[in-house]
N, C-alpha and C positions, 0 to 999 in steps of 0.2 A: 771484393766480393759486398755485396749492399744488403744481402738478407732479407730480400722485398718479400718473398711469400710470407715467410715465418712471422715477420713483423707484423704484415698486415691484417695475415691470419690470427695471428694471438689479439690482435684490436677485435676483431669480427665473433670472435668464441666472447667475447663479452655480451653478446646481440643474441648469442644461440644460448647461452648459461639463462640471462635473464628474457625474455618474449617481451616485458614491457619497461625495455632498460630507456632511460632516456634518450639513448643514442637512436633507439627507435622512430623519435622523432622525425627526420632527415627521411627516413625511406616514405613514412605516412605524407609526408610533404612531398620531396620528390615524386610521386608514385600518383600522387593530385592532380601537379601538374603535367603529369607525360602524359594524359590524356588526351584525347580531340579535344581540338581547341572549344570546339562546339556544345562540348560535352559540361567544360568547367562554370560550375558557378564564383560567378568572383569574389562572392560574399565569405564562401565556404573555403576558398585560396586564398581568405586571408585570416581568417581562422586557421587554417593550418600554419601556413606560416609566419604569424603571430605564436602558437602555439609551438613551434619549433625552435624561433627564436628564442622563446623563452627556453626552453628545455637544455640551448646552446650558450647561455649564459648571458643573452642582451637585453634582458629585463633586468637587470641587477638595480638595487635603489641607485646606479650614477647615471645609467640611461633616461635618456631622454622618452623613450619610446612607452618607461615604466607609467605614464602620466597620459599614456594616448591608449582610447582603443580599437577595437582589433581593424575598425575601419578606418584606421587613419595608412593603411595601405593599400588602402582602392588602386587610386592611381597610380603607384608602381605596378602593381600588379596588374593593373589594364597596358603599360609600358610594358612589361615581362613577356606579358603574351602576343606581343609583337615580335616576339625576337626566339619564339620556340622553337624555331630553326635548329639554337644553338646549343641544343640538346643531341643533336645529331652531327657533332662536327668530327672529323676523320682527324683526330689531333698526327696519325703516320703520315702526313703531308703535310703539318699545320707550319706556316712561317709566315710574316711577316707581313706576306703580300695575300694571304688570305683575304678573304672579306670577314668571314669570322672573326679574325681579329682585329678587323675595327670595327664590329657589331659590338664587341664584348665590351672595349672600351668605348664606345658612344653609345650604349645604355647604360655601364658603371655612371656617367659622368649625367646622365639623366637622373639614376637615383639621387646620389651625390648629394646633386643640388636642387633636389626635389623637396625632400625633406626642411632644409633650413629656411626655405623660398615658402614652404605654406603652414609649418607652424610658429608662431610671430613670436607665441610666448606662453610659457606656462605657468598660471597663475601663483599653483602653489609652491614655485618655484621661479618665481622671478630672472635671477640673475643666469640662470640655468644656459649653457652657450649650446645649440644644437647643433652637433658634429655629428657627421658620419662618417666614422672610422673606416679605413680598413677591416677591419674585422669585421663587423655592422654588413658593411655593404660586399663583401666576399663572400658570405653567410647567407646574404639572401638567393647571393648568384646559386652557391652552389645547391641550397634547398627547395629551389625553384628550377635550373634548370642543367643545373650538374657540370655546368662550363669552366669553373675555374677553381680552384683549393680555397679555403680559407684561410686568409692569412691572419693566423692570431697568434702570437707567444709563443707557443709551441713548436707551427709550424714553421714558423721564420727561426725559430732556436733548430730547428730538423733542417732547414734551408744552408745555416750556420754550420753545421754540423761537417755536410757535404762539400763546406765551400763551395756554393753557388750563390753567386754572387748577383745583381745585390738584394741581399738579403734584411735587409731591415723595411720596409715598405712597399707594398706592392706598383707595381710600374710593368709599363710595355718592355723592357727590359728583362728584367726580373723574373714575368709570366715565360717571355720565349725559351728562359735558360731553365725553367723545369719543365715548360714543353722537350727541350731537347735533352732531359733525361730520362725523360716519358721512353725519347724514343732509341735510344742509347740503350733502354733497358724493357723494352719492347714486347719483347715472350715473357718475363719473368712478372708482366702486368697483366698481359692476355691471359698467363694460369692460372694467374687468383680468379681474375674477373669471370671465369668461367667453373671455378669450386666454386666461388658463391655461388653463382647461375645454378648449379647441382643442389645447392643445400636448400636456398630457399626461393630459388626457382625468381629472382630479381637480381637483371642485368644492372650493376652497377657501372657510370660512367664514370670512364679511364678517369677523372679529373679529383673524383670522387676516390679511385682510390691511391693516386699521390696523394692527395689530402693524408689520406689517414695512415700510408708509411710516413714521410715526412712528421706528423704529429706523433705514431707512435717510437721512433725514433729519436724524438727531443723530449719525451716521456719520460721514457724509460732512461735516457742519459740524468735525468733531472730527480727521477728517485733514487738514482745511484746516489748523486750526489747528496743526499735527503743521508743517505744510508752508512755515508764516512762520513757526517759531522753528528752524525749519535754516539 
C-alpha cells in the first residue's frame, strides 16, 4: 500500500488551511505560464518564477540567485516558452522513445548551462561558484511546465524509501523509474487530481502530484525520526 491519496491530500491540506501559504507560489507561477503564450508577458513571468523560487528556498544566502534581480531569468523564460507543449505530456504512454522525453532533457541542458555561462562573477561574492543544482533546475521546470518533480532532498529521500533507483540525482534513468511508478499507480493519482480540481478548480499536473507524494512520504519519515530523538 502506497497511501498515495492520503499523503498528497495531507500535503494539500496546508494550502486549504492557509490561502497565503508559501506553497501557493507554485500555483501562481504555473497558472501564469499555463496561459496562451501570446498572453504571457516575459517580465511578469520572470517575477512569478523568481518569487516562486524564493518561496521554495532557492534564494537562500548560499544561492547565486540572491545576488541577481528577477530579470536574470529572462532568457531562461524565453527558452521555456518554446517548450510549452511539455505542460501537456501524456505520462500514461510516456517512455524513452517519446519526443517529450528528449525535449525535457534538452531544455534541462539549456537551463543548466545558461546561468553559469552568463553570470561571469558576483562582485559581492567573487569566489562564488555558479552552479545549477538538480534542485534548482527541476524546481524551475516544475514551476513553469509541471513536467518533472523537484529533485530536492525530501523528494530524493522519498525515492529511497520506495527503493526507486537511482535516487541520488536527476538522470534519465531515474526519471523513467519515477514515471513507471506513476503508471503503476495511475488510478490513485488520477483520483487525487480529480479531488483537488473539485476543491480549487485547478488541474494539478501529474508530475506535481508525484512530487507532492514523495516529498510528503519522506518528510513524514523525517519528522518521525526527530520525535524518536527527542
